[in-house]
C-alpha positions in Angstrom: -34.8 15.0 19.6 -35.8 18.7 20.0 -33.2 21.2 19.1 -31.2 22.4 22.0 -30.0 26.0 21.9 -27.0 25.9 24.2 -24.0 28.1 25.1 -21.0 26.9 23.2 -19.4 23.9 25.0 -15.6 24.0 24.7 -13.5 20.9 25.2 -16.3 18.6 24.1 -15.6 15.1 22.7 -17.6 13.2 20.1 -16.9 9.5 19.6 -17.9 8.5 16.0 -19.4 5.2 14.9 -16.2 4.5 12.9 -14.1 4.6 16.2 -12.4 8.0 15.8 -12.9 10.8 18.3 -13.5 14.5 17.3 -12.8 17.2 19.9 -13.9 20.8 19.7 -16.8 23.2 20.6 -20.4 22.1 20.4 -22.6 24.9 19.1 -26.0 23.2 19.1 -27.7 19.8 19.1 -30.8 19.2 16.9 -32.8 16.5 15.1 -30.2 16.3 12.3 -27.1 16.0 14.5 -24.6 18.1 16.4 -23.0 21.2 15.0 -19.4 21.5 16.1 -16.4 23.7 15.5 -13.0 21.8 15.5 -9.4 22.4 14.5 -8.4 20.9 11.1 -5.0 21.5 9.6 -4.2 24.5 11.8 -7.5 26.3 11.1 -11.0 26.0 12.6 -13.9 24.5 10.7 -17.6 24.3 11.6 -19.6 21.2 10.5 -22.8 19.4 11.2 -22.2 15.8 12.2 -25.2 13.6 11.4 -26.7 11.6 14.2 -26.2 8.2 12.5 -22.4 8.9 12.4 -22.1 9.7 16.1 -22.0 7.0 18.8 -21.8 9.3 21.9 -20.6 12.7 23.1 -19.7 14.4 26.3 -19.4 18.1 27.0 -16.0 17.8 28.7 -13.6 15.1 30.0 -15.3 15.0 33.4 -19.0 14.8 32.2 -20.8 11.5 31.5 -21.2 10.2 28.0 -24.6 10.8 26.2 -25.5 8.1 23.7 -26.6 9.4 20.3 -26.6 6.2 18.2 -26.2 2.9 20.0 -23.6 0.5 18.6 -25.1 -2.8 17.2 -24.6 -5.8 19.4 -21.6 -7.9 18.4 -22.6 -11.5 18.0 -20.0 -13.7 19.7 -18.8 -16.5 17.4 -19.7 -20.0 18.3 -16.9 -21.9 19.8 -14.9 -23.9 17.2 -15.8 -27.5 17.1 -13.4 -29.9 18.8 -12.2 -32.8 16.6 -13.1 -36.3 17.5 -10.1 -38.5 17.9 -8.6 -39.1 14.4 -10.9 -36.5 12.7 -9.4 -33.1 12.1 -11.7 -30.0 12.0 -12.2 -28.7 8.5 -11.7 -24.9 8.4 -14.5 -22.7 6.9 -12.0 -20.8 4.8 -8.7 -21.6 3.3 -5.8 -20.9 5.7 -3.8 -17.8 5.0 -0.2 -18.4 3.8 1.9 -15.5 5.0 5.4 -14.4 4.1 8.0 -14.5 6.9 7.2 -11.1 8.1 3.7 -12.2 9.0 1.6 -10.1 6.6 0.6 -9.9 2.9 0.3 -6.6 1.2 2.0 -4.7 -1.6 4.3 -7.0 -3.6 3.7 -9.6 -0.8 5.8 -8.5 2.1 6.9 -5.4 0.1 10.1 -7.0 -1.3 8.5 -8.3 -4.5 9.9 -11.8 -3.9 7.2 -14.5 -3.6 9.4 -17.5 -3.1 11.7 -19.9 -5.0 9.4 -22.9 -4.7 6.6 -21.6 -6.9 5.7 -22.8 -10.4 4.2 -19.7 -11.9 2.9 -19.3 -15.5 5.4 -18.2 -18.2 2.8 -17.6 -21.0 -0.9 -16.9 -21.4 -3.4 -15.8 -24.1 -7.1 -16.1 -24.8 -7.0 -19.9 -25.0 -4.3 -20.8 -22.5 -3.7 -20.5 -18.8 -6.3 -17.8 -18.1 -8.6 -19.5 -15.5 -10.9 -16.5 -15.3 -11.0 -12.8 -16.1 -13.6 -10.6 -14.4 -14.6 -7.0 -15.1 -14.5 -4.8 -11.9 -17.1 -2.2 -11.0 -14.8 0.8 -11.7 -11.3 1.5 -12.7 -8.4 1.6 -10.3 -4.6 1.5 -9.9 -4.0 -0.5 -6.7 -2.3 -3.9 -6.6 -4.2 -7.0 -5.4 -3.6 -8.6 -2.0 -3.9 -12.3 -1.2 -6.4 -13.0 1.6 -6.7 -16.8 2.1 -9.2 -18.0 -0.5 -9.9 -14.5 -1.6 -8.2 -11.5 -3.2 -8.5 -7.9 -1.9 -8.7 -5.1 -4.5 -9.3 -1.3 -4.3 -11.3 0.5 -6.9 -12.1 4.2 -7.5 -12.9 6.3 -5.8 -13.0 4.6 -2.4 -14.1 1.0 -2.8 -12.6 -2.1 -1.1 -13.5 -5.4 -2.8 -13.1 -9.0 -1.5 -13.1 -11.4 -4.5 -13.3 -15.2 -4.6 -10.2 -16.8 -5.9 -12.2 -19.7 -7.2 -14.3 -17.9 -9.8 -13.7 -14.1 -9.5 -17.1 -13.3 -8.0 -17.4 -10.5 -5.4 -17.7 -11.8 -1.8 -18.3 -8.4 -0.4 -17.5 -4.7 -1.1 -17.4 -1.7 1.2 -17.4 2.0 0.3 -15.2 4.4 2.2 -16.5 8.0 1.6 -14.9 10.4 4.1 -18.2 12.1 5.1 -19.8 8.8 5.8 -16.8 7.2 7.6 -15.4 10.1 9.6 -18.3 12.5 9.6 -16.2 15.2 7.9 -14.4 16.0 4.7 -15.5 16.0 1.2 -16.3 13.1 -1.2 -14.6 13.8 -4.6 -16.9 11.4 -6.3 -15.5 10.1 -9.5 -13.2 13.0 -10.1 -9.6 11.8 -10.3 -6.8 13.5 -8.4 -3.9 15.3 -10.1 -1.9 13.0 -12.4 -4.9 10.7 -13.0 -3.3 8.0 -10.9 -6.3 7.6 -8.7 -7.3 7.7 -5.1 -6.7 4.0 -4.6 -3.1 3.4 -5.5 -2.2 2.2 -1.9 -2.5 -1.6 -1.6 -4.4 -3.2 1.3 -2.4 -5.2 3.9 -3.7 -8.2 5.9 -2.5 -10.4 8.7 -4.9 -13.1 7.7 -7.7 -12.1 10.1 -8.0 -8.3 9.6 -7.5 -5.9 6.7 -6.1 -2.4 6.6 -6.3 0.1 3.7 -5.5 3.7 3.1 -7.2 6.1 0.6 -5.7 9.3 -0.9 -8.7 11.3 0.1 -7.3 11.2 3.6 -8.4 8.0 5.4 -6.9 4.8 6.9 -9.3 2.2 8.1 -9.5 -1.4 9.4 -11.9 -4.2 8.6 -12.6 -7.7 9.8 -12.7 -10.7 7.5 -16.4 -10.1 6.7 -15.9 -6.5 5.7 -17.1 -4.9 8.9 -15.3 -1.7 9.8 -13.3 -1.9 13.1 -11.9 1.6 13.2 -11.0 4.5 10.9 -8.7 7.5 11.3 -8.0 10.6 9.2 -4.7 10.8 7.3 -2.9 13.8 5.8 -2.2 12.9 2.2 -1.6 16.4 0.7 2.0 16.5 -0.5 4.1 17.9 -3.3 1.8 16.7 -6.1 -1.5 17.4 -4.3 -3.6 14.6 -2.7 -1.5 11.6 -3.9 -0.9 8.4 -2.0 0.5 5.2 -3.3 2.7 4.4 -0.3 1.0 1.3 1.1 0.4 0.4 4.8 2.8 -2.2 6.4 2.5 -4.3 9.5 5.1 -5.0 12.1 4.1 -6.9 15.3 1.1 -4.9 16.6 2.0 -1.7 14.6 0.3 -0.5 11.4 2.8 1.7 9.6 1.7 4.3 7.2 3.5 7.1 5.4 1.7 10.4 5.2 2.4 14.1 4.7 2.9 14.3 8.5 5.7 11.7 8.4 5.7 8.0 9.2 2.9 7.2 11.6 2.6 4.0 13.7 -0.9 3.1 14.7 -2.0 0.3 17.0 -3.4 -2.1 14.4 -6.1 -3.3 16.8 -7.6 0.1 17.9 -6.3 2.7 15.4 -4.6 4.7 18.2 -1.6 6.7 17.1 1.5 5.4 19.0 4.3 7.5 17.5 5.3 9.6 14.6 8.7 10.0 12.8 8.3 13.5 11.4 10.8 13.5 8.5 9.7 14.7 5.1 7.9 11.5 4.0 7.4 10.4 0.5 3.7 9.7 -0.4 4.5 7.6 -3.5 7.2 4.9 -2.6 6.5 2.5 0.2 9.2 2.1 2.8 11.1 -1.2 3.1 12.2 -3.2 6.1 15.8 -3.5 7.1 17.1 -5.8 9.9 20.3 -4.7 11.7 21.7 -6.6 14.7 18.3 -8.3 15.4 16.3 -5.1 15.3 13.8 -4.2 12.6 13.9 -0.7 10.9 11.9 1.0 8.1 13.9 2.6 5.3 12.4 5.5 3.4 12.8 6.2 -0.3 15.6 8.7 0.3 17.4 6.9 3.1 15.7 7.9 6.4 16.0 5.0 8.8 13.5 4.5 11.7 13.8 1.9 14.4 10.4 0.3 14.8 10.5 -0.9 18.4 10.8 2.7 19.7 10.0 4.9 16.7 13.4 6.5 16.9 14.7 8.1 13.7 18.4 7.1 13.4 19.3 8.8 10.1 18.0 11.5 7.8 18.2 11.7 4.1 21.4 10.0 2.8 21.1 10.2 -1.0 23.1 12.9 -2.7 21.3 16.3 -3.1 22.0 16.2 -6.9 19.5 13.4 -7.1 15.9 12.8 -6.0 13.5 9.9 -5.8 10.7 9.9 -8.3 8.6 7.3 -6.5 10.4 3.9 -6.5 10.6 2.2 -3.2 14.0 1.5 -1.6 15.1 -2.1 -1.4 17.4 -3.7 1.2 19.8 -6.6 1.4 21.0 -7.3 4.9 22.1 -3.8 6.1 22.5 -2.4 2.6 19.9 -0.1 1.2 19.7 0.6 -2.6 18.0 3.6 -4.1 17.0 4.3 -7.7 17.1 8.1 -8.3 16.8 10.6 -11.1 18.2 14.0 -11.9 16.5 17.2 -11.1 17.0 18.8 -14.6 16.0 16.1 -17.1 14.1 12.8 -17.4 17.2 11.1 -18.9 19.5 11.3 -15.9 19.4 8.3 -13.5 21.6 7.1 -10.7 21.6 4.0 -8.4 23.2 4.5 -5.0 23.9 1.9 -2.3 24.5 2.6 1.4 25.6 0.4 4.2 23.9 1.2 7.6 25.4 0.7 11.1 23.2 -0.2 14.1 23.2 3.4 15.2 22.1 4.8 11.8 25.4 5.9 10.2 25.2 5.4 6.4 28.2 4.8 4.2 27.9 5.0 0.4 29.5 1.8 -0.9 28.8 2.2 -4.6 27.1 4.2 -7.3 26.0 3.5 -10.8 25.2 6.4 -13.2 23.6 5.5 -16.5 24.5 7.4 -19.7 21.5 9.4 -20.8 19.7 7.8 -23.7 17.2 10.2 -25.3 15.4 7.4 -27.1 14.8 5.7 -23.8 13.6 7.6 -20.7 16.0 6.6 -17.9 13.7 8.0 -15.2 12.1 5.2 -13.1 8.4 5.1 -11.9 8.3 1.4 -10.9 10.1 -0.2 -7.9 13.2 -2.4 -8.2 13.9 -5.8 -6.7 16.6 -7.7 -4.8 16.8 -11.4 -5.1 19.6 -13.6 -3.8 21.9 -10.6 -3.6 21.3 -9.3 -7.1 19.6 -5.9 -7.7 17.3 -5.7 -10.7 15.8 -2.4 -12.0 14.1 -1.1 -15.1 13.6 2.5 -16.1 10.5 3.9 -17.7 12.2 3.5 -21.1 12.8 -0.2 -20.6 16.5 -0.1 -19.6 17.1 -3.2 -17.4 20.2 -3.4 -15.2 21.4 -6.2 -12.8 23.9 -5.3 -10.1 25.7 -7.4 -7.4 24.5 -5.7 -4.2 27.6 -6.3 -2.2 30.2 -5.2 -4.7 28.3 -2.8 -7.0 29.5 -4.8 -10.1 27.1 -4.3 -13.1 26.3 -7.9 -14.2 24.5 -7.0 -17.3 22.3 -4.4 -19.1 19.5 -5.0 -21.5 17.0 -2.9 -23.5 13.3 -3.7 -23.7 10.6 -1.5 -25.2 9.1 1.0 -22.8 7.7 -0.4 -19.6 4.9 0.9 -17.4 4.8 1.7 -13.7 4.1 -1.9 -12.7 6.9 -2.9 -10.3 9.1 -5.9 -10.8 8.3 -9.2 -9.0 10.0 -12.6 -8.6 8.3 -16.0 -8.4 10.0 -19.4 -8.7 13.1 -19.0 -11.0 11.7 -16.0 -12.8 11.6 -12.2 -12.8 8.5 -10.5 -14.2 8.8 -7.2 -16.0 5.6 -5.6 -17.4 5.9 -3.6 -20.6 3.3 -1.3 -22.1 2.0 -4.1 -24.4 4.2 -7.1 -23.6 5.2 -9.2 -20.5 8.9 -9.9 -20.3 10.0 -12.9 -18.2 13.7 -13.4 -17.5 15.6 -16.0 -15.5 16.9 -14.9 -12.1 20.7 -15.0 -12.0 23.9 -13.3 -12.8 23.6 -13.6 -16.6 20.7 -12.3 -18.8 18.4 -15.0 -20.1 15.1 -14.2 -21.6 12.5 -16.9 -20.9 9.5 -15.3 -22.7 8.1 -12.1 -24.2 4.5 -12.0 -25.4 1.5 -9.7 -25.5 0.0 -9.6 -22.0 -3.5 -8.4 -23.0 -3.9 -6.1 -20.0 -6.2 -3.1 -20.2 -4.4 0.2 -19.8 -5.7 3.8 -19.3 -6.2 5.2 -22.8 -5.0 8.7 -22.0 -1.8 7.6 -20.2 -0.9 4.0 -21.2 2.2 4.0 -18.9 -0.1 4.4 -15.9 -0.7 0.7 -15.5 0.5 0.7 -11.9 -0.7 -2.5 -10.3 1.9 -5.3 -9.6 1.0 -9.0 -9.8 1.0 -11.4 -6.9 1.8 -15.2 -6.9 0.8 -18.2 -4.9 1.6 -21.8 -5.9 0.9 -22.0 -9.7 -1.4 -19.0 -9.6 -0.8 -15.4 -10.7 -3.3 -12.6 -10.0 -3.2 -9.4 -12.0 -5.4 -6.3 -11.7 -5.4 -4.1 -14.8 -7.3 -0.8 -15.4 -10.7 -2.5 -15.6 -10.3 -6.3 -14.8 -8.9 -8.8 -12.5 -7.2 -11.9 -13.9 -6.4 -15.4 -12.5 -3.6 -16.9 -14.6 -2.3 -20.4 -13.7 0.4 -22.7 -15.1 -0.7 -26.3 -16.0 
């Protein structure tokens, strides 16, 4: 294509191969691509969009589209075979078991409870219960996601992996560099963001047929089961601590919900179209949790903002006391009660747990509060997320202080001190609660009295510079447990 020297075309639209649309002013069109000026973050930016990234463009909304790069033909799948009488069809892939909310993502459905009917392992070492352990291409901090007979994992700086549950081999992997996917932005390469937590802390989410994942460089994107990109959209992830994002995407009906520096955004999960935005100051670290009130589903933020999901209406603002703030743990909910683990603004050794009961119109009433005595041998700040199981709230601080509280009454059932734990969030499987320490796995019995089931060296690889930054949380299915550490993925299974 010869270079076209044209007068600037304002109001132009460029539809990218990734599915997103860029609007702005076309300056020129040449063999390399289209040079365009567009508005980004309140200021204008000029960039050259490469031809292979552009599907089509038009000079204004009334002009016809001009094709730059044709889309590949989509092969229609062959119709599924019909079973002969008495002979069922054998599926090509293992069916996807989903929690009640219809998706699988961070800590399952976000609650951390994987079910009471599981038979998970309570010990492992080099010679027992480790089915396989596979080294991953690069390091990472994100948690694994169950995807039928596969596991989804993110790795630095922008890789999505699909791994076979049977042997740990890689089924497919996709890179998600901003310049390649969106046609704009910068690729940070292997340079970690501030805090060394990584660009890939957010956990993928799936409904069993498609996959959605967010990256801290500023991208949220959708894939089909074979790793083909369906759509991609930019995401503002620059918050209080720089470009940090561990708040994971969630699904509700046809909505993909993602926290960002612009607030809570609801995308159409099928097309990537933005449907609504709740513009409260949104935390980029802790993932929101679901709360059902009078038959309607809401999302509860880390500091108490309540958003009704069927219309995107924000019913309440921040409810936690101003003397406290959220370091990153997700809120958890039991019926219409939200519980928040908070820390003081002046020291790492002040911690507070507050519980609020919400009405259908969003009014929040504080029903109890527990303030721990500062212990300067044990940091009482909390970087991991708590858990509610059968009406009991469980939480551990960074220093290893475990507390169990009756959610309805606020009664402290027990306290216990472990050695320091890392940022791995608590999970429940079968009759057990799993708490990951820096070097040891602690397994306790769920219930109103403390009973330690097992404590043993877990063997997980941690970042050498910051050993507490083992962030990934385990997932469970049947007798199986999957763990992603700093460098490896594990399949651990009870006998």
